[in-house]
C-alpha positions as CSV (number, residue, x, y, z in Angstrom):
1,X,-69.0,-6.7,55.1
2,X,-67.1,-4.3,52.9
3,X,-68.8,-1.2,51.7
4,X,-68.5,0.0,48.1
5,X,-66.1,2.8,49.3
6,X,-63.6,0.3,50.8
7,X,-63.7,-2.1,47.9
8,X,-61.6,0.1,45.5
9,X,-59.1,0.8,48.3
10,X,-58.7,-2.9,48.8
11,X,-58.1,-3.4,45.1
12,X,-55.7,-0.5,44.7
13,X,-53.6,-1.1,47.8
14,X,-52.0,-4.4,46.4
15,X,-51.3,-2.6,43.1
16,X,-49.5,0.2,44.9
17,X,-47.4,-2.1,47.0
18,X,-46.4,-4.1,43.9
19,X,-45.6,-0.8,42.0
20,X,-43.4,0.4,44.8
21,X,-41.5,-2.9,44.7
22,X,-40.9,-2.5,41.0
23,X,-39.7,1.1,41.3
24,X,-37.3,0.3,44.1
25,X,-35.3,-1.8,41.7
26,X,-35.3,0.9,39.0
27,X,-32.6,3.5,38.5
28,X,-32.6,6.7,36.6
29,X,-29.9,8.9,35.2
30,X,-27.0,8.4,32.8
31,X,-26.2,4.9,34.2
32,X,-29.8,3.6,34.1
33,X,-30.0,0.1,32.7
34,X,-26.3,-0.6,33.0
35,X,-25.2,-3.6,35.1
36,X,-23.6,-2.9,38.5
37,X,-20.0,-3.9,38.2
38,X,-17.6,-4.5,41.0
39,X,-13.8,-4.8,40.7
40,X,-11.2,-6.0,43.1
41,X,-8.8,-3.3,41.7
42,X,-9.0,0.0,43.6
43,X,-8.6,1.9,40.3
44,X,-10.0,-0.4,37.6
45,X,-9.9,2.2,34.8
46,X,-6.3,3.3,35.4
47,X,-4.1,3.3,32.3
48,X,-1.9,0.3,31.6
49,X,-0.7,1.5,28.2
50,X,0.3,4.8,26.6
51,X,0.8,5.7,23.0
52,X,2.2,8.7,21.3
53,X,-0.6,8.8,18.8
54,X,-0.1,8.9,15.0
55,X,-1.9,12.3,14.9
56,X,1.3,13.8,16.4
57,X,2.9,16.2,13.8
58,X,4.8,19.4,13.3
59,X,2.6,22.4,12.5
60,X,3.3,25.8,11.0
61,X,0.4,28.2,11.6
62,X,-0.6,31.1,9.4
63,X,1.7,33.5,11.3
64,X,4.7,31.1,10.7
65,X,4.8,29.8,14.3
66,X,6.1,26.3,14.6
67,X,4.7,23.9,17.1
68,X,4.9,20.2,17.7
69,X,1.3,19.0,18.2
70,X,1.7,15.8,20.3
71,X,-1.3,13.5,20.9
72,X,-0.9,11.1,23.8
73,X,-3.5,8.3,24.3
74,X,-4.0,6.2,27.4
75,X,-5.7,2.9,27.5
76,X,-7.1,0.9,30.4
77,X,-6.8,-2.9,30.8
78,X,-9.8,-3.5,28.6
79,X,-8.2,-1.4,25.8
80,X,-10.5,1.6,26.2
81,X,-9.3,5.1,26.2
82,X,-9.0,6.7,29.6
83,X,-7.7,9.7,31.4
84,X,-5.1,9.7,34.3
85,X,-3.5,11.8,36.9
86,X,0.3,12.0,37.0
87,X,3.4,13.7,35.8
88,X,3.9,13.6,32.0
89,X,7.3,14.4,30.5
90,X,7.8,14.8,26.8
91,X,11.3,14.7,25.3
92,X,12.4,15.8,21.9
93,X,15.4,13.9,20.3
94,X,17.5,14.6,17.3
95,X,19.5,12.0,15.4
96,X,23.2,12.3,15.8
97,X,25.0,12.8,12.5
98,X,26.8,9.4,12.3
99,X,26.5,6.1,10.4
100,X,24.4,4.7,13.2
101,X,20.8,6.0,12.7
102,X,19.8,4.7,16.2
103,X,22.0,7.3,18.0
104,X,19.9,10.2,19.3
105,X,20.6,13.2,21.4
106,X,17.9,14.8,23.7
107,X,17.4,18.4,22.7
108,X,14.4,19.5,24.8
109,X,12.0,18.4,27.5
110,X,8.5,19.6,28.6
111,X,6.9,18.7,32.0
112,X,3.1,18.7,32.4
113,X,1.4,18.1,35.8
114,X,-1.7,16.1,35.0
115,X,-2.4,15.9,38.8
116,X,-3.9,19.4,38.3
117,X,-7.4,18.4,37.4
118,X,-8.2,21.7,35.6
119,X,-5.1,21.4,33.4
120,X,-5.8,17.7,32.9
121,X,-9.3,18.4,31.6
122,X,-8.2,21.4,29.5
123,X,-5.5,19.3,27.7
124,X,-7.9,16.3,27.0
125,X,-9.4,16.5,23.5
126,X,-12.7,14.6,23.5
127,X,-12.8,14.5,19.6
128,X,-9.6,12.5,19.4
129,X,-9.8,11.0,22.9
130,X,-6.2,12.0,23.4
131,X,-4.3,14.6,25.4
132,X,-3.5,17.2,22.7
133,X,-0.4,19.1,23.6
134,X,0.9,22.1,21.7
135,X,4.6,22.2,22.3
136,X,6.5,25.4,21.3
137,X,10.0,26.7,21.8
138,X,11.4,24.1,19.4
139,X,15.1,24.2,18.4
140,X,16.0,25.9,15.1
141,X,16.7,22.6,13.3
142,X,13.2,21.3,14.2
143,X,11.6,24.6,13.1
144,X,13.5,24.5,9.8
145,X,12.4,20.9,9.3
146,X,8.7,21.9,9.9
147,X,9.0,24.8,7.4
148,X,10.6,22.5,4.7
149,X,7.8,19.9,5.3
150,X,5.1,22.6,5.0
151,X,6.6,23.9,1.8
152,X,6.5,20.4,0.3
153,X,10.3,20.1,-0.2
154,X,10.8,16.5,-1.4
155,X,14.5,16.6,-0.7
156,X,13.9,17.1,3.0
157,X,14.6,13.7,4.6
158,X,14.9,14.6,8.3
159,X,13.5,13.0,11.4
160,X,12.9,13.7,15.0
161,X,11.7,11.5,17.9
162,X,9.2,12.4,20.6
163,X,9.2,10.3,23.7
164,X,6.5,10.4,26.4
165,X,7.0,9.2,30.0
166,X,4.0,9.2,32.4
167,X,4.5,8.7,36.2
168,X,1.0,7.6,37.4
169,X,-0.8,4.9,39.3
170,X,-1.8,1.5,38.0
171,X,-5.0,-0.4,38.6
172,X,-3.7,-1.7,41.9
173,X,-3.0,2.0,43.0
174,X,0.8,1.4,43.0
175,X,3.1,3.8,41.2
176,X,3.8,2.9,37.6
177,X,5.7,4.4,34.7
178,X,4.3,4.3,31.1
179,X,6.5,5.0,28.1
180,X,6.1,5.4,24.4
181,X,7.8,7.2,21.5
182,X,7.1,8.2,17.9
183,X,9.4,9.2,15.1
184,X,8.3,12.0,12.8
185,X,10.0,12.1,9.4
186,X,10.1,15.0,7.0
């Protein structure tokens, strides 16, 4: 016969066992409540598309320094913004003075090693979800174009082209090259 002291233990013990079973299936932390997802791809969130973002522009600061502020956005296979490791090359092109507006000449190139994780993180702008790159050392014609644009000169009808090339890895972990370009008119 059970004594009054063992009866509460007999009632509480099944509740404790059931509670432990419930807590075993619970997770805490930033991913709590999210479904567990598996993917056959070794790098499911690797970029598959790159865009030189429309935020890209020429800038003249208060000291008169001219920079090309280039925003590069990467998207994964679901269309979500992502980061990536790799080598990013940015190229500046100027139109050739001819009757063919599609002819361009490369004037300048910048190389950024996004395999350096500290540099990668420093260049990523969480507000715009793009890599925000401040490119200086522009040729004289590009600086003059930026200053005319900043002064509001309506007669200035110039343009330049910025091209981005990223050597990275795709979702299947194989090497891939992503490209995009944007024309800036002034």
